Legacy VTK file of the C-alpha trace (Angstrom):
# vtk DataFile Version 3.0
C-alpha trace
ASCII
DATASET POLYDATA
POINTS 491 float
-12.417 31.367 35.568
-12.933 30.329 31.946
-10.780 33.174 30.610
-7.794 31.603 32.401
-8.105 28.516 30.188
-7.837 30.688 27.056
-4.309 31.780 27.984
-1.354 30.339 26.114
1.347 28.616 28.150
3.706 31.571 27.585
1.071 34.104 28.700
0.242 32.085 31.823
3.940 31.682 32.673
4.557 35.422 32.408
1.496 36.289 34.520
2.506 33.763 37.184
6.006 35.260 37.338
4.558 38.758 37.736
2.239 37.347 40.462
-0.797 38.581 38.511
-2.405 35.200 39.145
-1.652 32.113 41.210
-1.084 28.557 40.075
-3.936 27.547 42.407
-6.367 29.766 40.427
-4.995 28.648 37.066
-5.123 24.974 38.026
-8.644 25.230 39.489
-9.882 26.755 36.221
-8.405 23.873 34.225
-9.712 21.206 36.633
-13.196 22.685 36.145
-12.746 22.707 32.346
-11.653 19.037 32.394
-14.756 18.050 34.400
-17.076 19.896 32.010
-15.436 18.329 28.957
-15.948 14.676 29.923
-18.088 14.046 26.783
-14.803 14.384 24.802
-13.340 11.363 26.660
-9.940 13.079 26.416
-8.830 11.983 29.905
-8.750 8.382 31.146
-7.723 9.489 34.639
-8.210 12.891 36.257
-5.913 13.805 39.163
-7.439 16.993 40.665
-6.083 16.335 44.191
-2.524 15.866 42.911
-2.867 18.960 40.681
-4.106 21.075 43.591
-1.182 19.976 45.806
1.361 20.616 43.031
-0.133 24.071 42.352
0.086 24.954 46.053
3.760 23.915 46.101
4.373 25.984 42.945
2.839 29.083 44.488
5.106 28.655 47.522
8.187 28.441 45.268
7.090 31.458 43.197
6.602 33.449 46.412
10.213 32.672 47.358
11.477 33.571 43.867
12.494 29.957 43.212
10.122 29.164 40.307
11.284 26.848 37.505
10.732 27.371 33.748
7.276 25.728 33.898
6.394 26.705 37.468
2.657 26.359 38.138
1.707 25.395 34.555
-1.102 22.763 34.343
-0.266 20.024 31.817
-1.891 16.768 30.658
0.144 13.567 30.357
-0.441 10.896 27.709
-1.245 7.554 29.351
1.915 6.068 27.828
4.204 7.940 30.259
4.749 6.110 33.548
3.810 8.329 36.488
4.908 7.193 39.944
1.951 6.190 42.092
-0.556 7.142 39.351
-2.229 4.500 37.185
-0.640 4.051 33.745
-2.302 1.623 31.321
-1.265 2.608 27.755
-5.081 2.460 27.354
-4.951 -1.342 27.226
-6.986 -3.868 29.221
-3.803 -5.931 29.693
-2.326 -3.166 31.903
-5.453 -2.909 34.057
-4.736 -0.950 37.216
-0.960 -0.933 36.691
0.510 1.670 39.037
4.216 2.333 38.324
6.692 2.660 41.184
8.841 4.972 39.042
8.524 8.160 36.965
9.382 8.469 33.267
12.371 10.713 32.589
10.305 13.165 30.503
7.629 13.674 33.177
10.210 13.837 35.987
11.865 16.739 34.104
8.510 18.512 33.748
7.906 18.180 37.516
11.492 19.307 38.166
10.698 22.483 36.210
7.501 23.112 38.217
4.705 21.788 35.985
1.382 20.590 37.436
-0.302 17.291 36.408
-4.024 17.471 35.600
-4.326 13.792 34.660
-3.623 11.104 32.065
-4.951 11.484 28.513
-6.533 8.858 26.309
-4.588 7.300 23.424
-4.877 4.439 20.961
-4.052 1.164 22.721
-0.230 0.940 23.006
-0.191 3.952 20.607
-1.351 1.719 17.740
-3.835 3.737 15.712
-4.426 6.930 13.758
-7.784 8.005 15.181
-7.847 7.209 18.919
-10.579 4.610 18.369
-8.578 1.567 19.553
-8.363 2.650 23.217
-9.785 0.243 25.821
-11.440 3.347 27.343
-13.312 4.158 24.125
-12.847 6.699 21.339
-11.930 10.335 21.956
-14.145 12.911 20.276
-12.569 15.955 18.680
-13.543 19.385 20.056
-14.162 20.282 16.398
-17.349 19.721 14.389
-18.022 20.191 10.700
-19.996 23.361 10.020
-23.704 22.613 10.338
-23.141 19.017 11.479
-23.160 17.181 14.812
-21.240 14.140 13.539
-18.582 13.210 16.137
-15.098 13.525 14.622
-11.829 11.822 15.553
-8.990 13.953 16.973
-6.379 11.792 15.224
-4.110 9.288 16.916
-2.443 7.886 18.737
-2.111 11.040 20.900
-5.792 11.941 20.422
-6.529 12.635 24.089
-3.604 15.057 24.344
-4.626 16.798 21.097
-8.274 17.102 22.176
-7.283 18.369 25.649
-5.074 21.117 24.190
-7.582 22.085 21.461
-10.467 22.196 23.963
-8.382 24.412 26.301
-8.416 21.836 29.103
-4.658 22.227 29.709
-1.844 24.582 28.673
0.080 21.787 26.962
0.335 18.003 26.865
2.941 15.308 26.442
2.586 13.000 23.460
4.542 10.351 21.559
5.120 9.873 17.840
6.000 6.525 16.235
4.660 7.156 12.714
2.863 10.493 13.038
1.091 10.216 16.402
1.932 13.809 17.406
1.795 15.559 14.041
-1.385 13.972 12.627
-3.600 14.728 15.681
-2.096 18.236 15.867
-3.116 18.828 12.234
-6.620 17.436 12.880
-7.239 19.653 15.924
-5.624 22.982 14.983
-2.823 22.600 17.526
0.988 22.567 17.271
2.867 19.298 17.737
6.547 18.518 17.295
8.232 15.154 16.999
11.840 15.893 17.949
14.866 14.115 16.467
15.097 10.487 17.569
17.168 10.550 20.754
16.373 14.170 21.690
13.977 13.066 24.473
14.512 10.048 26.704
12.239 7.050 26.124
12.865 5.711 29.645
9.591 5.070 31.439
7.459 5.409 28.292
5.487 2.267 27.405
7.210 0.971 24.250
5.560 0.404 20.870
8.459 0.366 18.373
11.724 1.224 20.095
13.641 2.509 17.047
10.773 4.816 16.032
9.103 6.051 19.268
9.851 9.612 20.328
8.231 11.875 22.927
7.268 15.450 22.152
4.922 18.258 23.214
1.500 19.322 21.930
0.556 22.925 22.590
-1.633 25.846 21.516
1.199 27.776 19.837
4.683 27.324 18.399
6.176 29.280 21.314
4.409 27.055 23.845
5.738 23.914 22.132
9.263 25.381 22.204
8.989 26.128 25.945
7.762 22.602 26.701
10.356 20.840 24.563
13.216 22.545 26.381
12.053 20.916 29.633
11.256 17.523 28.056
14.520 17.112 26.115
18.005 16.279 27.292
20.447 13.423 27.841
19.564 10.462 30.057
21.980 7.776 31.245
19.003 5.385 31.622
18.301 5.445 27.853
21.257 4.479 25.673
19.479 5.786 22.547
19.109 9.255 24.102
21.651 11.689 22.626
24.156 13.301 24.949
23.713 16.728 23.366
23.018 20.026 25.129
19.454 21.352 24.797
19.294 24.813 23.202
16.901 27.583 24.219
14.189 26.736 21.724
12.071 29.741 22.662
14.852 32.050 21.452
14.414 30.566 17.953
10.735 31.595 17.800
10.483 34.807 15.805
14.043 34.561 14.457
14.485 35.629 10.819
14.197 32.878 8.210
15.797 35.000 5.494
18.108 32.956 3.290
16.923 29.552 4.537
16.453 27.025 1.719
13.185 25.099 1.984
12.786 21.873 0.000
9.437 21.013 -1.601
9.475 17.230 -2.207
7.749 16.348 -5.475
6.868 12.840 -4.203
4.413 14.340 -1.685
2.157 15.477 -4.533
-0.086 12.424 -4.395
-2.699 11.419 -6.979
-6.147 12.383 -5.802
-4.870 14.822 -3.177
-7.761 17.114 -2.164
-7.428 20.571 -3.746
-7.682 22.217 -0.293
-4.510 20.378 0.855
-2.736 21.483 -2.326
-3.963 25.029 -1.712
-2.661 25.350 1.878
0.650 23.794 0.812
1.027 26.494 -1.845
-0.097 29.107 0.674
2.629 27.909 3.094
5.209 28.207 0.319
4.094 31.781 -0.373
4.273 32.751 3.321
7.797 31.393 3.720
8.889 33.045 0.468
7.588 36.437 1.550
9.466 36.002 4.851
12.711 35.696 2.855
13.116 31.928 2.574
14.151 30.382 -0.742
12.040 27.484 -2.071
13.675 24.665 -4.010
12.171 21.551 -5.579
13.692 18.368 -4.161
13.237 14.651 -4.732
12.873 11.929 -2.102
12.567 8.954 -4.489
12.023 6.246 -1.855
9.005 7.976 -0.250
6.559 5.556 -1.914
8.132 2.634 -0.051
7.992 4.333 3.373
4.485 3.257 4.399
4.858 -0.457 3.535
8.337 -0.540 5.130
7.007 1.197 8.253
4.175 -1.326 8.600
6.776 -4.109 8.651
9.347 -2.507 10.992
6.854 -1.086 13.539
4.780 -4.283 14.013
7.989 -6.368 14.197
9.280 -4.223 17.063
5.822 -4.199 18.669
5.681 -7.994 18.542
8.995 -8.132 20.407
8.115 -5.362 22.915
4.645 -6.665 23.776
5.917 -10.172 24.548
6.507 -8.932 28.129
2.743 -8.795 28.778
2.067 -12.348 29.894
-0.149 -12.097 32.974
2.652 -13.206 35.274
4.209 -10.078 36.763
1.722 -7.211 36.451
-1.524 -6.167 34.806
-4.351 -8.488 33.776
-4.199 -12.234 34.481
-6.751 -14.692 33.098
-6.381 -18.150 34.689
-5.672 -21.122 32.412
-5.120 -24.890 32.553
-1.339 -24.396 32.557
1.102 -21.527 32.065
0.876 -21.599 28.241
-2.922 -21.504 28.386
-2.759 -18.651 30.923
-0.508 -16.665 28.524
-2.937 -17.266 25.648
-6.091 -16.449 27.621
-4.532 -13.295 29.120
-3.339 -11.965 25.759
-6.569 -12.880 23.972
-8.622 -10.936 26.505
-6.062 -8.208 27.270
-5.124 -7.015 23.775
-7.590 -5.269 21.440
-8.105 -6.112 17.758
-5.601 -3.604 16.333
-2.851 -4.600 18.777
-3.435 -8.295 18.038
-3.343 -7.551 14.307
0.016 -5.759 14.551
1.544 -8.375 16.868
0.538 -11.092 14.376
1.991 -9.134 11.438
5.184 -8.505 13.409
5.574 -12.127 14.489
5.030 -13.232 10.884
7.667 -10.918 9.361
10.205 -11.989 12.016
9.545 -15.707 11.590
11.978 -18.157 9.982
11.725 -18.036 6.220
10.150 -14.571 6.124
12.701 -12.490 8.074
14.905 -11.864 5.001
12.001 -11.321 2.624
10.228 -8.758 4.813
12.026 -7.396 7.861
15.545 -7.255 6.424
14.294 -5.724 3.189
12.263 -3.117 5.082
15.378 -2.111 7.054
17.287 -1.660 3.774
14.464 0.561 2.464
14.661 2.536 5.703
18.356 3.215 5.048
17.506 4.478 1.543
14.765 6.784 2.904
17.266 8.255 5.374
19.815 8.700 2.567
17.267 10.609 0.424
16.928 13.206 3.190
20.693 13.341 3.819
21.384 14.077 0.155
18.929 16.995 0.195
20.405 18.404 3.416
23.947 17.975 2.046
22.848 19.982 -1.009
22.092 22.969 1.250
18.402 22.451 2.109
17.654 23.588 5.687
14.143 22.102 6.027
11.264 20.719 3.959
7.640 21.780 3.749
4.904 19.188 3.152
1.243 18.632 4.049
0.777 17.004 7.469
-2.208 14.813 6.539
-3.941 13.775 3.293
-7.345 14.992 4.586
-8.993 16.888 7.435
-10.436 14.971 10.387
-13.045 12.289 9.646
-16.020 10.900 11.549
-15.773 8.363 14.359
-16.237 4.909 12.775
-15.860 6.210 9.205
-12.523 4.602 8.354
-10.686 1.320 8.728
-13.660 -0.868 9.708
-13.551 -3.273 6.768
-10.057 -2.369 5.561
-7.376 -1.457 8.148
-5.087 -0.218 5.349
-7.498 2.692 4.790
-6.585 3.904 8.292
-2.854 3.269 7.768
-2.871 5.622 4.745
-3.420 8.532 7.158
0.284 8.286 8.020
1.474 8.704 4.443
3.123 12.128 4.980
4.478 11.469 8.467
6.129 8.014 8.573
9.194 9.005 6.516
10.272 11.339 9.332
10.240 8.514 11.898
11.970 6.093 9.526
14.785 8.641 9.071
14.850 9.710 12.760
14.369 13.392 11.833
12.486 16.195 13.625
9.083 17.180 12.240
6.537 19.766 13.342
2.860 20.185 12.418
1.438 23.690 12.526
-2.145 24.813 11.708
-2.272 26.564 8.355
-5.873 26.772 7.186
-9.323 25.200 7.078
-11.215 22.959 4.697
-14.596 23.808 3.145
-16.381 22.513 6.260
-14.362 24.688 8.643
-12.074 21.927 9.930
-8.385 22.742 10.554
-5.631 21.621 8.186
-1.943 21.506 9.054
1.405 21.806 7.318
4.491 19.809 8.265
8.080 21.060 8.381
10.859 18.446 8.413
14.288 19.452 9.689
17.881 18.330 9.876
18.855 16.054 12.800
18.874 17.988 16.123
17.920 21.221 14.363
14.501 21.752 15.952
15.359 25.460 16.294
15.019 26.032 12.541
11.620 24.306 12.596
10.417 26.616 15.377
11.569 29.700 13.398
9.865 28.558 10.199
6.631 27.369 11.824
6.290 30.693 13.641
6.127 32.365 10.196
3.225 30.074 9.204
1.481 30.575 12.547
1.733 34.372 12.300
0.314 34.314 8.771
-2.427 31.720 9.354
-3.498 32.830 12.836
-4.768 30.690 15.714
-7.468 28.029 15.281
-9.882 27.642 18.197
-12.618 24.996 18.321
-16.188 26.152 18.975
-17.424 24.496 22.171
-20.181 21.905 21.615
-19.845 19.851 24.822
LINES 1 492
491 0 1 2 3 4 5 6 7 8 9 10 11 12 13 14 15 16 17 18 19 20 21 22 23 24 25 26 27 28 29 30 31 32 33 34 35 36 37 38 39 40 41 42 43 44 45 46 47 48 49 50 51 52 53 54 55 56 57 58 59 60 61 62 63 64 65 66 67 68 69 70 71 72 73 74 75 76 77 78 79 80 81 82 83 84 85 86 87 88 89 90 91 92 93 94 95 96 97 98 99 100 101 102 103 104 105 106 107 108 109 110 111 112 113 114 115 116 117 118 119 120 121 122 123 124 125 126 127 128 129 130 131 132 133 134 135 136 137 138 139 140 141 142 143 144 145 146 147 148 149 150 151 152 153 154 155 156 157 158 159 160 161 162 163 164 165 166 167 168 169 170 171 172 173 174 175 176 177 178 179 180 181 182 183 184 185 186 187 188 189 190 191 192 193 194 195 196 197 198 199 200 201 202 203 204 205 206 207 208 209 210 211 212 213 214 215 216 217 218 219 220 221 222 223 224 225 226 227 228 229 230 231 232 233 234 235 236 237 238 239 240 241 242 243 244 245 246 247 248 249 250 251 252 253 254 255 256 257 258 259 260 261 262 263 264 265 266 267 268 269 270 271 272 273 274 275 276 277 278 279 280 281 282 283 284 285 286 287 288 289 290 291 292 293 294 295 296 297 298 299 300 301 302 303 304 305 306 307 308 309 310 311 312 313 314 315 316 317 318 319 320 321 322 323 324 325 326 327 328 329 330 331 332 333 334 335 336 337 338 339 340 341 342 343 344 345 346 347 348 349 350 351 352 353 354 355 356 357 358 359 360 361 362 363 364 365 366 367 368 369 370 371 372 373 374 375 376 377 378 379 380 381 382 383 384 385 386 387 388 389 390 391 392 393 394 395 396 397 398 399 400 401 402 403 404 405 406 407 408 409 410 411 412 413 414 415 416 417 418 419 420 421 422 423 424 425 426 427 428 429 430 431 432 433 434 435 436 437 438 439 440 441 442 443 444 445 446 447 448 449 450 451 452 453 454 455 456 457 458 459 460 461 462 463 464 465 466 467 468 469 470 471 472 473 474 475 476 477 478 479 480 481 482 483 484 485 486 487 488 489 490
């Protein structure tokens, strides 16, 4: 059974279509893998009964020749996506035992195309975190270990459960969300592929909100091709989300393996940070060489407002979070802690329901939106955001097709190693990723090498708006050159 979990999504799809294996067999193998991998804490809710029923229905459709693009494929769903009749908590105590009566648009499209749900994956509480240590259900452990060490490592965040599940071969793909790097950073930490599509490419309807102008759903998968297959099902217009673009979804898989000859790739000088580890510099140069030998042209570009991206992001995102999380009051759903009066009940519920990091960001957000500080902080951050977007537009207008940068400033770190005394230390993990969210652009992280301790390192490609196809073509070049990265099982 275990060899079935080593298949890529594309391989499993093709074997299902040829009737070389059944979805029931494939799903059973993954259910067993999920049960054995509980020490990872990647799943906060396993749904084996639902998965078994869905697999049976898939096999019946395949037998009739009616299979969809993802027919019979077992997937994991981040606990931020509302799933009808299945508990959805955003990994927060305040949403204890919340069972939605509706399905998010993204997951409904996956089920429409025949996918099978294995369960809900762990994430940082309300997606606020870069290491998956802020979850009410506890930290996720990475399937990776440093060579010769048993120190538990983080899988990155906020989509750490999805990243760990894909890297540990517990599913053939997983949904994730990215507000400031929450798909790309965990993908880089776990040797998986993760793409944050253009803002508006995937519907946000039915996804628990963190920062509405930054949040975007995307897939995490074992390979570039698998991510392309998943994104085609996840993307598309939605009348229920006014920020979702009414643009046709291309066949992303067709872009995988397409020639990149003649494409101009920008190398932003501002991403060469002081004190950047030599191994990050080395894989960045290696990525440049691979793209060059595939026929791409490399050009130096400047994104002068990059240095302001992180501070601006940590004003805009908490401000939107403060507004979005005001709906959790103990009145309509989720946790309720009784109080002397309604105001006291609100306070008691929020004090007990929200974790430290969520409370910290809500307080920051409320502060920057308050009278007297709105202009000094929030308004100024929005102006910086416009300048960041303009930097990218000027490069694209000058003929650059995509940009190549590191995905993270380091490899994965140990559980509890960062951010304890100084939260800003954790925020610096997002230094290479937040610009993409601020500008609403697509970005993909693809494994490109390892550090001295054998941990995976990723490269990031940033594309033009709604041009995910070019990113898939370019990242396939890196994947072919770097090879696959598979964690050695320790659990």
